[in-house]
Structures are given as C-alpha cells and as structure tokens.
PLY file of the C-alpha trace (Angstrom):
ply
format ascii 1.0
element vertex 141
property float x
property float y
property float z
element edge 140
property int vertex1
property int vertex2
end_header
25.43 144.15 173.74
24.46 146.28 170.82
26.18 145.48 167.57
26.38 147.16 164.24
26.72 144.86 161.25
25.26 144.37 157.83
21.54 143.66 157.94
21.88 140.03 156.85
24.27 139.11 159.65
22.36 141.12 162.24
19.07 139.52 161.20
20.61 136.06 161.37
21.89 136.69 164.89
18.56 138.13 165.93
16.72 135.16 164.48
18.91 132.91 166.61
17.96 134.89 169.68
21.31 136.42 170.62
20.64 139.95 169.48
18.63 140.91 172.56
21.49 139.95 174.84
23.82 142.26 173.01
21.31 145.11 173.00
20.36 144.89 176.68
23.75 144.46 178.33
26.21 147.18 177.35
26.79 148.98 174.13
29.64 147.23 172.34
30.30 147.02 168.64
31.35 143.66 167.25
33.10 143.22 163.95
31.05 141.91 161.05
33.50 139.04 160.67
33.15 137.99 164.32
29.36 138.03 164.14
29.38 135.97 160.98
31.67 133.37 162.58
29.67 133.40 165.83
26.46 132.32 164.11
28.10 129.00 163.24
28.33 128.09 166.95
24.66 128.60 167.82
22.84 125.34 168.58
19.24 124.59 169.39
17.78 122.03 171.77
14.29 121.02 172.85
13.71 120.36 176.53
10.85 118.27 177.90
8.50 119.35 180.71
10.35 119.70 184.05
13.72 118.94 182.42
16.56 120.88 183.99
18.39 123.13 181.53
21.19 123.70 184.05
21.74 123.36 187.78
22.90 126.03 190.19
26.68 125.68 190.52
27.21 124.15 187.07
30.56 125.15 185.61
29.90 124.29 181.95
28.57 127.66 180.82
26.16 128.42 177.97
24.15 131.46 177.01
20.51 130.54 176.41
17.71 132.21 174.47
14.20 130.85 174.71
12.72 130.31 171.24
9.42 128.81 172.46
7.86 127.49 175.63
8.70 128.57 179.15
11.52 128.23 181.64
11.62 129.00 185.34
14.69 130.16 187.23
14.80 128.90 190.80
17.10 128.87 193.81
17.50 125.23 194.80
18.40 125.85 198.46
15.23 127.79 199.19
13.00 126.47 196.38
12.31 130.10 195.51
11.17 130.96 192.02
13.15 133.93 190.75
11.60 134.40 187.33
9.47 132.79 184.67
10.85 133.24 181.18
8.99 133.20 177.89
9.76 133.35 174.18
12.53 135.81 173.39
13.95 135.90 176.91
17.58 135.04 177.48
19.22 133.59 180.55
22.57 132.42 181.86
24.09 135.71 180.70
25.79 136.62 183.99
27.69 133.33 184.06
28.34 133.48 180.33
29.96 136.90 180.44
31.87 136.39 183.72
32.82 132.70 183.38
31.45 131.97 186.85
29.07 129.19 187.91
25.32 129.60 187.51
23.72 131.16 190.59
20.32 129.55 189.92
18.73 126.46 188.37
16.79 126.70 185.10
13.97 124.22 184.43
11.62 123.87 181.45
7.93 124.51 182.02
6.46 122.25 179.38
8.27 121.72 176.10
10.81 124.45 175.46
12.93 125.14 172.41
16.15 126.93 173.35
19.04 128.39 171.37
22.38 128.07 173.11
26.00 128.93 172.63
28.85 127.42 174.64
31.17 129.90 176.31
34.42 128.03 175.43
33.45 128.19 171.74
33.13 131.96 171.99
36.37 132.30 173.96
38.20 130.23 171.33
36.60 132.19 168.50
37.67 135.47 170.11
41.31 134.38 169.79
40.89 134.90 166.05
39.29 138.33 166.56
41.52 140.31 168.95
39.59 143.55 168.44
36.43 141.86 169.76
37.98 140.43 172.94
36.87 143.41 175.05
33.37 141.93 175.06
33.96 138.88 177.23
35.86 138.52 180.48
38.19 135.73 179.40
40.87 135.50 182.06
40.38 138.04 184.79
36.68 137.98 185.71
0 1
1 2
2 3
3 4
4 5
5 6
6 7
7 8
8 9
9 10
10 11
11 12
12 13
13 14
14 15
15 16
16 17
17 18
18 19
19 20
20 21
21 22
22 23
23 24
24 25
25 26
26 27
27 28
28 29
29 30
30 31
31 32
32 33
33 34
34 35
35 36
36 37
37 38
38 39
39 40
40 41
41 42
42 43
43 44
44 45
45 46
46 47
47 48
48 49
49 50
50 51
51 52
52 53
53 54
54 55
55 56
56 57
57 58
58 59
59 60
60 61
61 62
62 63
63 64
64 65
65 66
66 67
67 68
68 69
69 70
70 71
71 72
72 73
73 74
74 75
75 76
76 77
77 78
78 79
79 80
80 81
81 82
82 83
83 84
84 85
85 86
86 87
87 88
88 89
89 90
90 91
91 92
92 93
93 94
94 95
95 96
96 97
97 98
98 99
99 100
100 101
101 102
102 103
103 104
104 105
105 106
106 107
107 108
108 109
109 110
110 111
111 112
112 113
113 114
114 115
115 116
116 117
117 118
118 119
119 120
120 121
121 122
122 123
123 124
124 125
125 126
126 127
127 128
128 129
129 130
130 131
131 132
132 133
133 134
134 135
135 136
136 137
137 138
138 139
139 140
C-alpha cells in the first residue's frame, strides 16, 4: 500500500519496515491517525539459524519485514525453496491481507531480526478507524 502522511509518521513506519508493503501492494491512502496508532503494534524478534518463523498452514497471521539476516520460503510437502529473502523484504503479506493460512513455511537462514505485526491487532485497530477499513479484508475474504 502507498500511504500519504506527515513525514515523521511515514519515516517511523518505513523504519519499522512496513512502508514497502504499502507501496508495493495497491495504492491506498491511510489516515495519519491510523498510521500513528499502527506503529504502536509493531514488534521485533530475533530468530536463530534454522528457526521456523511460521509453518505452512499456520492460522495465527502476522506480517513480517526482514530487518537483518536472511529467511527462506519453502513448500514443506515438496521441500521446494520458493524464495530467499534479505534485508528489507517482507513476507506473509498474502495471508495477512486475506486472513487465510500461510501457503509456505518461512525459516531463518542464520540469525535474522524481523519486524512483525499481528493481524488481529490491526483488525481491532481498524474498528476505531472506519475510513481505513477498506485496506484489509476483515470478514469476507
């Protein structure tokens, strides 16, 4: 999504790694107030080498942005590597925006620092910002 907000809020979101997701998906404008509130829900976690970030079929949905290190996306059933991600890449976005299970497994390649945001937090936050609800498929996707 692409958002238009005051520089300070936009820079904060970008520094947390979510800005690229907004820019690359579809062009949607978020309210300044929503973006400000959203930044409070962003967490960071460090994963160890070979640690699974999420498994294919997991229903607890997060949006991830890789701050450092590497992550590989694989299909468990075929052991096929789909992609190798590096700093600045995001993943889990399809599941995050649709509310559906992950279609792949994500595993850290070495130590990886990842920013994440939990979908239910965003859904709950959107209840307070009705003009921003067009962004996320909440009930019907």
